[in-house]
Residue, then its C-alpha position, 0 to 999 in steps of 0.5 A: m125622084s126624077s131620072n136626074t136625081v137619085r135618092l140616098t141618105v146623106a151618109q150613102a151620098i157621101v160615100k158614093y161621091l168619094c168613091n167617084q173621085f180619082i187622080m192621075i198618078d204617073g199617067q195612071k188613073s187611081p182612086l183619090f181616096a185609097g181607103v178609110f181608117a175607122i173606129f165605129g161608135h154610135g155617132n157613125v156606125t149605123c149610117l156611115g158604117e152602113a154606107l161604107e159596108s156597101a162600098k167595101d169592095t171599092l173603098p176598103t175600110w180598115r179597123g183601127q185600134n185608136e183614133q189618133s194612131m189610125t189617123l197618123a197612119a193615114i198621114a204617113f200614107a199620104k206622105t209616102m204617096k207624096r200627097k198624090q193620094m190620101m186616106i179618110a179617117t172616121s170616128s164617132i162623136g166625143p172622145g173618138a173625135t177629139n182623139m183625132v185632133t192631135a193627128a189633125a195638127v200633125a197633118h196641118a203642120n206637115r201640109l199633108p192631105l187627110l179627110i176626117l169624117s166625125g160624128d156630131v150631135f143631133d141637129n134638132r137637139r131633141p135628145d140632148p145631151v146625147l151620150q158623149q156630148v159636151e154641152n157648151f152653156d153659152s153656145p149651143t151650136t158649139t161641140v167638141n168638133d169645134c176643137f178641129r178648127p185651128v188644126v185643119r185647113y177646111w172645116d164644116r158641119i153638115t146640118n142639112p142634106e143638101q150641104i154636102i153638094s157644095s161642101f165636099p168639092q171644096a174640101i177636096a179642092s183644099m186638100l189638093d191645093p199645093a198652097n193650102c194643102g192640109p187636113a179637111f174636117v167634116g162633122m156629120c150630125q147624127d140625125v142628118q146622116e140618116q136623112a134621105f134626099d134626092y141628089p142630082v145624078a151629076f153630083f156622082q159623076e166621075v171626076v179625075h183630079t190633077i194637082p195644080r202647078p201655079r207658076p211664079d210671077s215673072r217679076s219675082l223670077e227676074a228679081a230672084k235671078e238678079l239676086i242669084m247672079t250677084a251672089q258669091n256664096p249661094l246655098i240651097i235649103a231643100g225642104g219637103g215641098v221639093k218632093y211633093s212638087g216632084a222637083e228633085s231632079i231639076l233642083g239637083e241638076l240646077a245645083v250641080k250646073r250652077g255650083i250651089p251646095i244643097t242642104e236639106t231640112i228634116a222634111g226634105k231629107g230623102n230628096f237626094t241620095h247621100e252621095h248626090p254631087a251637090h249634097i252637103g248634109p242636113i242643116g240646123v239644130v239636128g244638122s251637120t257641121s258641114a251644112n252649118q259651116m257653109a250656112a254661116e258663110a253664105d251670102l244668099i239662101i235659096a229656100v225651096g219648099t220649106r217653112l223654115q222651122d226653128f230646127t232648120t234655122g237654128s232659131w235664126t242663128v246659123f246665117q249671117q245677118s247680112a245674108k239675103f233670102i229667096a223663098i220659093n214656095t207655093a204657100r204665100w205664108d211660107a214665101h214671105k218669111h224673114q224678109s225673103l224675096p218671095v217667089v210664090g209658085d210650084a217648085l218644079e215650074t219655078l226652078t225650070e223657069l229660073d234655070c233658063l233665066l240664069d243662062e250660063w251663070h255659075v259660081e266659082a267652083s271652089w265654093l261647092k268644093q269647099g262644101k264637099k270637103a266639109f261634108e267629107e269631114w262630116n262623113s268621117l265623123l259619122d264613120d267614127l261614131q257609128k263604128p262598133t265598139n265594146t262598150p256595154l250599151p251601144t249608142y244611138a249612132q251605132v244602132v242607126g248606122l247598123v240599121n241604115q247599112s242593113a236597109g235596102e234601097s227601097d226600104r223606108m225609115i220612119t221615126a219621130a219625136g225624141g232622140l232619134p230625129g237628131e240621130t237619123s237626120k244626122g246619121w242616116r245616109v239615104k240610099g234611094p229617093n223618098t225613103f226617109d220619114c222623120e215626123f218633126g213638123y209637129s214632133c208627135m210622139g206615137y207617130e212611129v208605129a202607126a206610120g209604119w202601118g200607113a207606109a206599108m199600105a202605100m208601099g205595097s211590095t216596094g220595100t219595107p217600112i223600118v220603124l225606129v222608135g224609142d221606149g218612150s214613144y213606143l209606150m205612148m202608142n204601139s197598138d198598130i203593131y196589132s193592126t199590121v198583124l191583122t191586115g198583113h202589112k209587114m214592118i220592121v220595128v227597132v225599139c231603142d230602150n234607153g230607160g225613159f225620155a233620154v233626149i229631154n233629160r239631156l236638154q234638161n241637164y244642158k240648160g242647168g236642170e237636174s235630172f227629174n221626171n224623164q228617165i224612169e230612175d229619176c221619176k216618182v216610182k216605187e222602183p226603177f223597172y223596165v218593160d219587156f218590149s219583145k214580150h209585149a209585141e209578141s202578145m200582139g202577134a208580132l215576131t220578136r227578138t231582144v238583142s244585147g249588142l251590135s252583133d246580135l242586132q245585125a243577126a236580128l236584122d238579117w232574120s227580120k228580112t225573112t219573116d212573114r209579118t211585122t217583126v220587132i227587135t228590142i235593144k238597150t241603148d246608151p241614154f247619154q251618148w249623142t251625135p254632136g250638133d253645133a247649131s243653137w236653139d232658142l227656148g225658155v230658160p229661167e231669168i232668175s234661179t238660185k242654181e248656178k248652172v241655170q244662171q250660166a245657162r241663162l247667160e248662154q241663152n242670152e248670147i244665142r239671142s244676140r246672134q239671131r237674125i231679125g225678121v218676121 
């Protein structure tokens, strides 16, 4: 070993390298990796675990309860930090690794950075098959870690100590690239983790990263300017990429100055407060009547930082066939969708340059006024739906409205799959920037509670995560209530118990099917019985209350703000009353059936497809 090298094991070198990666956040140098979520097993405890223990004061390690949920917590951390800082998740081989595949898909779909370090089999194959190894008879180099290939942006397996010198810089570059942002996976063969190697000292030098801001091609900007200046009724769709670029202010100012109404995607909700002067509500299947009405009249759609998911576009039925699209996105793939004029570049840089090109142009003031009037009508509907009543069971709309009213400007609402994404996207009125997290890129049940843990870590003392979760998602993944109690990261969890998978039961009925296998009472069970969620959460150390109505809920929410740890409130909610939506959604309905209701649903589905915008 020379003075230019340092002898370390592969695991020690990986940890040392990661500890020396930094990033500039609001002018301050911060660690790029804020910590590690870990569950140790024979594939990562003796080597990587030894290295992490030695670095615990620099790179804190947090013990998870489930590999998937801890990785979901890491995703929520990155989302809360607007992709400027990230976490690591590590597991052993076999089931520990494959438990993280679903979470990797969540990060991939949502374009969020996450570093996954998983144990792998022995490179020398001498002890094969090792514990938890799944052998591929036709391909000995294939392990379960190959399952990650479709759901990550970067994939590697370390079979030689020297490989980490080239691999980890590429993994980090991929996660910090706005156009390619997503999870990176590195598998570590067990016998390679232990090997010592003389690493160059230069490999461990401090690196301070910045996130690149690619500027758009000048010709595409000119083309976008021409399209905008000839439009009569332009409409903006603001996606999650707006907040990751930090383009909220410039987009909001451009919209007001030019008279262009702003709608928002699910991921983009929270770019603007509810009362922003150009904001007219969420668009699409779980959107507002105001946004969808304006979309139907718009002749130009300016899509900023959105992948134009089917819930945003109403499966491409909410727009005129003749409407033109401009897609501003750092990702070429997203910018080229549906015959759009692609403007590939960072949203902040692109909008700044585009605003200059537009000079004094603006549309007729009546267009934005029309959108704001429609939005006023939508808000009046929300007021009516969220108003307390004397019904036996409160609706989701009433619960969401009350929790929203009680939330502080810095509190962060978190939800995911089930009926709550629709109810919160429509009914949650955003009070402060970046305070809304509805995971609907992958619509992952079980995200909610885990995300509360990750968000609490990212938020620190700035506000409190408020988790809205249905009974179905709670039963699927809840153990990070215990994690937050152990680590002292408080969140408030409101469990809406409607007796099963009520929103899927609604869809089942809406498309002609009988209620089957969704609500507990419609399943093959001995008797319909229900979980005492408060007692369950209390057993994990949380403070809890079960409430029976809106007045009790208000009192419990007030109390939850005074507690010193994670607090869980349970309320039974109506499984059949929902905030209305007026956008269509394309999904499979049987082409033939003996049931008249299914036959009618098929005819309606055909009609939806006849209105779809043709594109790619």
